[in-house]
N, C-alpha and C positions, 0 to 999 in steps of 0.2 A: 533356462527357465527362470522367470521372475519370482523371487521369493517374497510374496506378499503376506501381510498380516491383516487380520480382520479385527477392528476395534469397535466396541459397543459401549458407549456411555449409558449408564443405567442408574435409576434412583427409584426406590420404593416399589420395585417390581420383581423382587426375588421369588415370589410365588407364581409369577406368570412368564418370566423370560424363557423357561425351559419349554413351555408349551408353544412358544411363538418363534422368535428369531433363532434360538439355539436348535429347536426341533427342525426348523426349516434348513439350517446349515447341515445338520446330521442327515437329513433326507437327500441332500446334494453330496454327501460323502466328503464334506470339507473336513480335513484333519483338525481335531480340536486343539492341538498344540499351536495352531495358527491363530486361535481366537483369544482375544484379550477383552475381558469385561471390566470396565473401570467404574468403581463404586466409591461411596463415601465411607469413612472409617466406621461410623456408627452402624452401617448395614453390612459391613464385610463378612461378619460371621454368618448372617442369614443367607447371603449369596454363596458362600463356600459350602454351606449345608445343602443348598438347592442345587449346586453344581459340583458335586464331589468328583474329583479326579477327571472332570470333563474338559475344562478349559482353564485359562489363566485368569484368576481374579486379582485385580490390581487396585490397591487402595489409592484413590486420587484425592480430589478436593470437591467441595460443594459448589454449586452454581454451574450451569451448563457452559458458559463461556470459559470460566476458569478451568473446568474439566477438559474442554477441548484444547485449551492452551497446555494443560498438563500432559495430555496425550501427545501433543506435538513435541514437547521437550522430552518425553519418555523414549521416543524413537529418534534415530539419527536423521539428519537432514537428507532428503532424497529417498527415504524408505518407502517402498510401495505399500500403501495402506488402502483398505476398504472400510469405510465408516458406515455402520448400519444402526438404525434405531432398534430399540429392544422389543418392538411389538409387530414385527413383520411376519406374516403368516406364509406368504408365497411370492414368487416372482413370475410375471407373465409376459408373454411375447405376442405381438400382433400376428394373428393367424392369417398368413398370406400365402397363397399357392398360385403361382403364375399371375400375380397381381390381382387375383380375384379374392375378395374377402368372403370367407365362409362363415365363421362362427365367432367373430370378435377376436378374443384372445385365447391363448392356451398356455399352460404352464411351461416355463422355460425348462429345457431338458438338462443342460450342463451349465451350472453357475460358474464353476471354475474356468470353463472355456470362455465364457463371456468376460470374466475378469482378466484372464491372460490377454485375450484379443484387445480389450480396451487399453490395457497398459502398453501394448505394442503400437496401437493407434496414437496414443498420447506421445510416445517417443517419435513417431513418424511426423506428427504435426508440430513437435517442439513445444508441447503444452504440458501442464501439470495437474489439471483438474478435469474430471469427467463425471457425468451424472446421467440419469435416465429421464424419461418424461416426467414432469413435476407434479402430475396429479395422480395420487394413489387410486387404484381401481379404475384407471382410465379405460375407456372402451375404444373400439376400432374407429369410432367417429372422430376421436381426437388424435389417436396415434398415427404416425407416418413412418413408412419404411425408409427412413433416412437418418442422417446425422448432420449436425451443424457445429461450426466453430466460431460463430459470431457471438455477440453478447446476448445470451439467453439464460434465464433463471435455472440454476442447478439445485436440485433437491438435496438437502443435507441428510435426509433419512437414508439415502443410498448413494454414496459418492465414492468414486475410485480416484485416487490421487497419489502423486509423489509428495511426500511430506515436506512442506516448506514452513519452518518454524516461524519466520517473520510474518507470514501471511495468515497464520492461525490465530493471531491476536485479534480479538473482536471487541467493539465498543457497544454494538447493539445486541439486544437479547431477543426480542420478538422478531427482529429482522436479520437474525444471524446468518441465515442462508443467503439472503440478498447480499449482505456484506461480504461473505466468503466468495460468492460468485464474482462480484466486482473486483475484489482485491486480486484474485487469480487472473481475471481478465486484464486488469491494468498491468500486472506484472508480465504476462505472457503474450498479450495481444490477442487472446482468444480463450475460450473454454469449449470442451467437447461435450456435446449432448447427444445421447443415443435416443431417438424419438420413437422407437417401436418397442421399448421395454417399459413396464410399469410394475409397481409393487402392490400387493394386497395387505391391507392392515385391518385388523378386527375392530371395525367401528361399531359393532353391535352393542358394545359396552362403553361407547364414548360418553364421557361425562361421569362415568362410574369408576373408571380406571384410576388407580393410585399412581403417584409418581409423575414424571414429566415436568415440563415448565409450568410454573405457577404464576399468578398475578397477570394472566393474559386477559386483561380487560380492554374494552373498546377505547377507553380514555388513554390507557398506556400505549396501545397500538397506534392511535392517532398521534400521540406525542412523538413516538419513534419515527413514524412516517414523515412528519414535518421536519424532524431533525435530519433524517436521511436525505430527503430531497434538497434540503438546504446545504448539506455537505457535498452532495454529488449532483448539482443541478444539470450538468451536461450529460448525465447518464441515466437519470431516473425522473419520472413524473408521477404525480399522484393519480390514482384511479378515481373515478367518479365516487363521491361520498367521502373521500379523504381517508379511508380506513385501510388502504393498501397502496402499493406502488407498482409501477410497471417500468421495467428496464428498457431502455431505448436500443433497438436493434442496430441502428446506425448512430452511435454517439457523436457529439460535437465537441471534440477535445479542444481545450484552450491552447494557445501558443505562448510559450515562454521565450523571451528574447534575452540574449547575452552578447557581449563583445569579447572577442579573443584577439590578443596581440601576440604574434609569433607564428612560426611554421608548424610546431609540434605542441601537443598537449602533454601534461604530466599525469601521474596516477590519480592525483586528487581530482583534477578536472574530468578525467575519464569516468571515475566513479560518480561524480556529481551529475554529469550529462546523462549517464545511463540511468541514474535514479529518477531524473525528470521523465525520461522516456518510459520507464517502468511504471510510473504513476499515471501514464496514459496521456501525457502532454505532447503536443508537437513542439519542436524546438527550432528557433531561428537563431543561427550563430552568425553574427556580423564580424567580418574579419577582412584582412588585407591579402594575406598570402599563405593561409594554412594549407598544408599538404595532406590531402584527404587519404592518400595511399598509406600514410604513416599511422592512421587511426587504428585502434584496437579492433579486432574482428567483431567484438560485441556491439560496437558502434557502427561499423560499416554497413551492417544489415539494415539500419534504419535510414541510411542516406537516401534522400529524395522520396521517402515515404512519410516519415515523421521528423527527420533531421535534415534541415536545409541550411545551406551556407550562402550568405549574401554579402554584398559589397558595403563595407562600412562607410565608404566615401559618400554614399547616397544620403547619409545623415549629416555628416560634417566633414569638411575638407581638412586633410592633414597631409604632411609631406612624407613622414616616416613613422615607424613605430615609436621612436624615442619622443616624438611629438604627441602622439595620441595617448600614450600611457598616462602622463600626468593629467591629461584632459578627459580621461575616460568618464569621470563624473559628469562633466558637461555633456558628453556624448549621450549618456543615458537620459539626462533631462530632456535634451532635444528630441531624442527618439520617442519618448513618452508624450512629449508635447505635440509632436507632429502626427503620431499614429495612435497614441493611446495603447493600453494593454498592460503587460506584466514584464518587468525587468527582474532578472535574478543574477546574482554574482556566480561566476563559474566555479567557485569553491564552496557553494552552498548545496549540501546534499538534502534532497527531499525524502522524508520518511513517511509522509502522508500527503493527502491532497491539501492544497492551500485553502484557507478560509474563504467562504463564499461571501465576500464583501465587495462593495463598490470601490473601495480604496484600501490599500494595505501599505503600511510603513513599519519596517522592522526596527528593533531596538537592541541595545547591548548593555551589559552591566557596567557600572562606573566604579572607580576606586573608592573604597570606604575606609581606608586607613592611610596613614602617612601624610606627607606634606601636600600631596595633590588630592586629598580626600574631597570627593564631590558632595554638594548639597543634595544632589539627585541620586536616587537609587539606580536609575537607568537613563540612557539618552537615546534618541532616535538615531538610526543609521540608514543606509541606503542599500543594504544587501538584497532585499526584495522590496520592490515598489510596484504598486498598481494604481494607475491614474487614467482618467478619461482623456481623450484628445482635447487639446487646447486648455488644459487646466491652468487656472490663474496663478496658483502657487508656483507651478513650474515655470510659467512665463516670467514672473517676477524674479525667480532665481536665476534663470538664463540671462535676463537683462542686466542683473547686478554683476554676474560673473564677467560678462562680455565688456561691461563698462570698465572693469578694473584690470582687464587683460592687457598685456603687452602683445599687440597683434603680430609683430614680426619675430617675436622671441617668446613663444609660449613657455610659461614656467609654472611650477606647481604652486597652486594656491589651495587652501583648504576648501574645496568646493562642496564637501559635505557639510562643513560648518556654515557655509553660505545658505545652503538648503535649510538646515535646522534653524538658522536665524530667522528666515522667512516663515518657517513652520511655527515658530514660537509666537508669531504675531497672530496666529489663526487657531485659537483654542477649539474650534469646531472640528478640527482634525484629530483631536485627542482620542476619540473613540475608535480611530482606525489604527492606532499604534499597538502592535502586538508586543507582548512582554518578552524579555530576553530569553526566558526558559523555553519559549516556543521555537526559537531559531538559533540563538546564541548561548545555549545552556552551558557550554564550556568557554569561559572568557579567553581572550587572546593570550593572557599571561600564563594560561595552562595548556597552550597548544601542543607542547611536547607530549602531554599525557594522553592525547588522542590516539597515539600510536603505541602506547604501553598497555600490557595486560592488567588493567585496573578495573575494579568495580565501583570504587569511589575516587573522586578527584580531590586533590589537596585544597584546603582553604587558604587563599592568598588575598591580601588587602581586605580582609574581613568579608570576602564574598565566597559563599559555598555553592559550588556548581551542583547541578543534578547528578545523580549517580547513573551508571550505564543502563540499568533497567528502566529508570524513569525516562531517560532520553529516548530509548527505543519504543517505549509504550506511549509517551505523552507528548513529545515534541513533534512538530510536523516538519521541521528542518534542522540541519546541523551545519553551522559555519565552521569550516576547517582551517581558516586562517592560512591560506596558501602562501602568501608572501613571507610569513614568519617561518612556515614549515620548510619551504623550498630554500629560503634564504639561510637557514640554519643547517642545510645539507642533511636533513633527516632522510634516511633510506626508507622512503614511504613504500616503495614497491615490495620490500621485504619486511615490512612491519609485522609485529606479532599478530597471529590470526585471532587471538582472543582480545585484542584491543578493540575499542569502539569502531575505529576505522576498518580494522580487519574483519570484524563481524559483519558490518554493513557491506563491505566489498564482497565477501563470500555469499551473502544473501542475494546480491544483485547478479552474480555470475552463476 
């Protein structure tokens, strides 16, 4: 039997919670030791008086997003949780008998049965988030006696899920339910929605109830709608009027392209590729002789659905891997010039969606101490590049490289420097350069620290990297410096689970 916990974030409703959600749970004979009410410190006493010896009252933090993040960290990863709003009066089921609708809805008989069955369904589907029909007090006109696993809005007021700490961090307040839905969908490839269940909330006092989310203005909502659609253009569109959004049932995932040289991949590359897939992207890997059978099982399941292997020779001729390796920079320029799209290094882990920009150019920190101190705080690099087909900057870069190449004996030239030299001539691209802390928050000279159980990274060359928390919360990518890590024979597969790499790997698996 699944040992689930019920969590209820609440604020300003110590005098009403007993009459609503708690009373509803008692009517369903849910053991109160399973129930955890999360409150702010200033109201803890009032809630403990209102809920004497009834359930667990936990002092959390203020702010709904911060409170939900606190709840996620309070329980272990994978814990079965049921999150409820604090003003639910009852749960209803579509009243169907032999497919004939009689009287709309009726009260659900066994809430615990619904919860257990939903967790078993999540396990069978390989998913982590489930919810019910998203309209409180929905009638038989809207409810359907079915369930879905495509991209459909999941109501935060009643959700059943296996706790995933990294998916419970939210940036949106008024659209937190949409964000949660999409994050779980991108991670799992689906969300479960049970479309014949609805909740009843006491709306007779709407507008007079204390507590809940404040600052819910039309202007604030429109601002978040614009930001959300801008961040997830392939998964959401504005509704008419621009005051709400609609998730796309059949999203249009972007494709990321990379080049891999060799038969097998290492743990860094495995985690990186998996992170791209978990963010909802399709992936095209151009290679010469990779052995698909040697891939980790977590990657094999995506082959020919979201992960595709293609012939690297279609972009540029080369005789062997020793030849293509030093020319991989030129390969990516040619690929982007011929096809357009997004290039990403195979040791670049994605922690979030890429910025919705027409062009992307990443950057890295520069030395700020010693004999090689740079006048610039950062310099562009080519870890992630997004360009349109036939881009002039790429065309000039390719022509300059090929002019200087020894055709019959390819040798390493700093082809990234050639790109950045051409880039320097075009200040109009400055707005497309993302800052080092977005993708390269740990400089290459700190690479060993990626695999150590550290919260703070050491300051070297007068550069202070972001700490672990800021990286996980604010960076959209993390460069793992594969050449340095593998070249120094770091035991990446067995690195500390509390290291930044270890934490990310555990989240993805």
